Residue frames relative to the residue before (quaternion, step in Angstrom):
aa qw qx qy qz dx dy dz
X 1.0000 0.0000 0.0000 0.0000 0.00 0.00 0.00
X 0.5532 -0.6070 0.4683 0.3259 3.54 -1.14 0.72
X 0.2378 -0.7766 0.5687 0.1304 3.57 -0.66 1.08
X 0.5909 -0.6386 0.3824 0.3110 3.50 -1.02 0.89
X 0.1382 -0.7361 0.6556 0.0962 3.49 -1.03 0.90
X 0.4914 0.6913 -0.4061 0.3400 3.55 1.33 -0.09
X 0.7821 -0.2368 0.1522 0.5560 3.56 0.72 -0.96
X 0.0989 -0.7484 0.6546 0.0416 3.46 -1.28 0.63
X 0.0946 -0.8138 0.5733 0.0147 3.55 -0.32 1.25
X 0.4193 -0.7180 0.4960 0.2502 3.54 -0.64 1.12
X 0.8155 0.2501 -0.2035 0.4806 3.52 -1.02 0.89
X 0.6497 0.4737 -0.3165 0.5033 3.61 1.28 -0.02
X 0.2825 -0.7559 0.5686 0.1598 3.55 -0.72 1.09
X 0.3358 -0.7482 0.5404 0.1882 3.54 -0.65 1.15
X 0.4823 -0.6516 0.4875 0.3244 3.62 -0.96 0.75
X 0.3858 -0.7296 0.5209 0.2180 3.56 -1.06 0.78
X 0.3842 -0.6987 0.5587 0.2281 3.52 -1.14 0.75
X 0.0055 -0.8189 0.5708 -0.0597 3.56 0.12 1.33
X 0.6855 -0.4546 0.3583 0.4416 3.56 -1.30 0.20
X 0.6548 0.5130 -0.3121 0.4589 3.58 0.95 -0.87
X 0.6648 0.5017 -0.3022 0.4637 3.56 0.95 -0.87
X 0.6003 0.5507 -0.3518 0.4610 3.58 1.07 -0.73
X 0.6620 0.5066 -0.3089 0.4580 3.58 0.92 -0.90
X 0.6395 0.5126 -0.3192 0.4759 3.60 1.05 -0.75
X 0.6725 0.5057 -0.3028 0.4477 3.59 0.89 -0.93
X 0.6022 0.5786 -0.3534 0.4215 3.60 1.07 -0.67
X 0.6935 0.4923 -0.2683 0.4525 3.58 1.15 -0.61
X 0.5930 0.5749 -0.3665 0.4284 3.59 1.24 -0.23
X 0.6408 -0.5238 0.3783 0.4147 3.62 -1.16 0.42
X 0.6678 0.4885 -0.3016 0.4737 3.60 0.93 -0.88
X 0.6420 0.5201 -0.3144 0.4674 3.58 1.03 -0.77
X 0.6440 0.5125 -0.3170 0.4713 3.58 1.00 -0.80
X 0.6196 0.5315 -0.3439 0.4640 3.57 1.05 -0.76
X 0.6532 0.5025 -0.3110 0.4734 3.59 0.96 -0.86
X 0.6451 0.5295 -0.3182 0.4497 3.60 0.96 -0.86
X 0.7269 0.4358 -0.2357 0.4755 3.58 1.03 -0.78
X 0.4687 0.6787 -0.4406 0.3542 3.59 1.27 0.07
X 0.4416 -0.6788 0.5211 0.2696 3.57 -0.97 0.89
X 0.6467 -0.5456 0.3738 0.3799 3.55 -1.13 0.67
X 0.6705 0.5208 -0.2992 0.4355 3.59 0.93 -0.88
X 0.6868 0.4959 -0.2779 0.4529 3.59 1.15 -0.57
X 0.4869 0.7022 -0.4234 0.3008 3.60 1.20 -0.30
X 0.6445 0.5242 -0.3694 0.4164 3.67 0.77 -0.76
X 0.6974 0.4448 -0.2925 0.4799 3.61 0.87 -0.83
X 0.6069 0.5414 -0.3544 0.4614 3.61 1.05 -0.67
X 0.6837 0.4856 -0.2862 0.4635 3.57 0.86 -0.96
X 0.6331 0.5226 -0.3289 0.4668 3.58 1.02 -0.76
X 0.6438 0.5159 -0.3121 0.4710 3.57 0.99 -0.85
X 0.6577 0.5029 -0.3038 0.4715 3.59 0.96 -0.87
X 0.6500 0.5154 -0.3088 0.4653 3.57 1.00 -0.84
X 0.6394 0.5201 -0.3197 0.4674 3.58 0.95 -0.84
X 0.6422 0.5189 -0.3172 0.4666 3.57 0.98 -0.82
X 0.6512 0.5137 -0.3162 0.4605 3.59 0.97 -0.81
X 0.6440 0.5116 -0.3209 0.4697 3.57 0.98 -0.83
X 0.6478 0.5083 -0.3151 0.4719 3.60 0.99 -0.82
X 0.6474 0.5126 -0.3179 0.4659 3.58 0.99 -0.83
X 0.6312 0.5300 -0.3285 0.4613 3.57 1.01 -0.79
X 0.6396 0.5165 -0.3220 0.4695 3.58 0.98 -0.83
X 0.6447 0.5114 -0.3166 0.4719 3.58 1.00 -0.82
X 0.6489 0.5245 -0.3082 0.4571 3.58 0.98 -0.88
X 0.6644 0.4940 -0.3026 0.4721 3.58 0.93 -0.88
X 0.6273 0.5226 -0.3281 0.4752 3.58 1.06 -0.72
X 0.6227 0.5361 -0.3325 0.4629 3.58 1.03 -0.78
X 0.6503 0.5046 -0.3148 0.4727 3.58 1.00 -0.81
X 0.6644 0.5122 -0.3038 0.4516 3.59 0.88 -0.96
X 0.7306 0.4141 -0.2277 0.4930 3.57 1.01 -0.82
X 0.3889 -0.7525 0.4482 0.2857 3.57 1.34 0.14
X 0.1672 0.8096 -0.5422 0.1502 3.55 0.91 0.91
X 0.7523 -0.4139 0.3009 0.4150 3.50 -1.35 0.37
X 0.5188 -0.6709 0.4452 0.2872 3.58 -0.87 1.02
X 0.6273 0.5385 -0.3446 0.4447 3.60 1.04 -0.70
X 0.6528 0.5010 -0.3129 0.4743 3.60 0.97 -0.82
X 0.6430 0.5126 -0.3225 0.4688 3.58 1.01 -0.80
X 0.6483 0.5153 -0.3177 0.4618 3.57 0.97 -0.83
X 0.6374 0.5194 -0.3252 0.4671 3.60 0.99 -0.81
X 0.6469 0.5041 -0.3151 0.4776 3.60 0.98 -0.85
X 0.6469 0.5201 -0.3165 0.4591 3.59 0.97 -0.85
X 0.6616 0.4978 -0.3082 0.4686 3.60 0.92 -0.86
X 0.6196 0.5333 -0.3283 0.4733 3.57 1.08 -0.76
X 0.6668 0.4985 -0.3010 0.4650 3.58 0.93 -0.89
X 0.6555 0.5103 -0.3188 0.4565 3.59 0.93 -0.85
X 0.6393 0.5173 -0.3135 0.4747 3.57 1.03 -0.79
X 0.6779 0.4806 -0.2878 0.4760 3.58 0.89 -0.94
X 0.6228 0.5366 -0.3386 0.4577 3.59 1.06 -0.70
X 0.6349 0.5221 -0.3260 0.4669 3.58 1.02 -0.78
X 0.6511 0.4924 -0.3158 0.4835 3.60 0.99 -0.78
X 0.6017 0.5531 -0.3497 0.4580 3.59 1.09 -0.68
X 0.6666 0.4738 -0.2970 0.4929 3.57 0.94 -0.87
X 0.6157 0.5460 -0.3341 0.4595 3.57 1.06 -0.76
X 0.6476 0.5118 -0.3188 0.4659 3.59 0.97 -0.83
X 0.6309 0.5098 -0.3372 0.4779 3.62 0.99 -0.74
X 0.6359 0.5317 -0.3199 0.4590 3.55 0.99 -0.87
X 0.6939 0.4695 -0.2829 0.4669 3.59 0.84 -0.96
X 0.5990 0.5406 -0.3686 0.4616 3.61 1.04 -0.63
X 0.6500 0.5058 -0.3161 0.4710 3.60 0.95 -0.84
X 0.6435 0.5213 -0.3241 0.4573 3.60 0.92 -0.88
X 0.6822 0.4759 -0.2906 0.4729 3.60 0.87 -0.92
X 0.6257 0.5236 -0.3419 0.4664 3.60 1.01 -0.74
X 0.6593 0.5103 -0.3063 0.4595 3.57 0.93 -0.92
X 0.6387 0.5215 -0.3245 0.4634 3.59 0.98 -0.79
X 0.6363 0.5175 -0.3215 0.4732 3.60 1.02 -0.82
X 0.6684 0.4999 -0.3011 0.4612 3.59 0.93 -0.89
X 0.6392 0.5134 -0.3280 0.4694 3.60 1.02 -0.70
X 0.6396 0.5145 -0.3242 0.4702 3.56 1.05 -0.75
X 0.6414 0.5219 -0.3172 0.4644 3.59 1.02 -0.79
X 0.6811 0.5023 -0.2796 0.4534 3.55 1.03 -0.83
X 0.6030 0.5928 -0.3499 0.4031 3.60 1.17 -0.50
């Protein structure tokens, strides 16, 4: 699986993209949007998701520097972890769609 180059927060356990979690994500509105994405659109979708994660990380670090409320920081962290999981899910689905295209070409 593609490991995140977006952010690595010390002391924070990143959620794993398991088979069960993939099945759950497929049922969400955001997951359905990713599933319905054309293969050609994945690079821009992933770039947009990555940019959003980097912006969220900057906001989180600013919250820490400004000693903002712990509850607000926790909410931002949970949002980032959720978005990061969808980012990994999108990479996974891009690979699945690419593999399906290659199998069709080989047939």
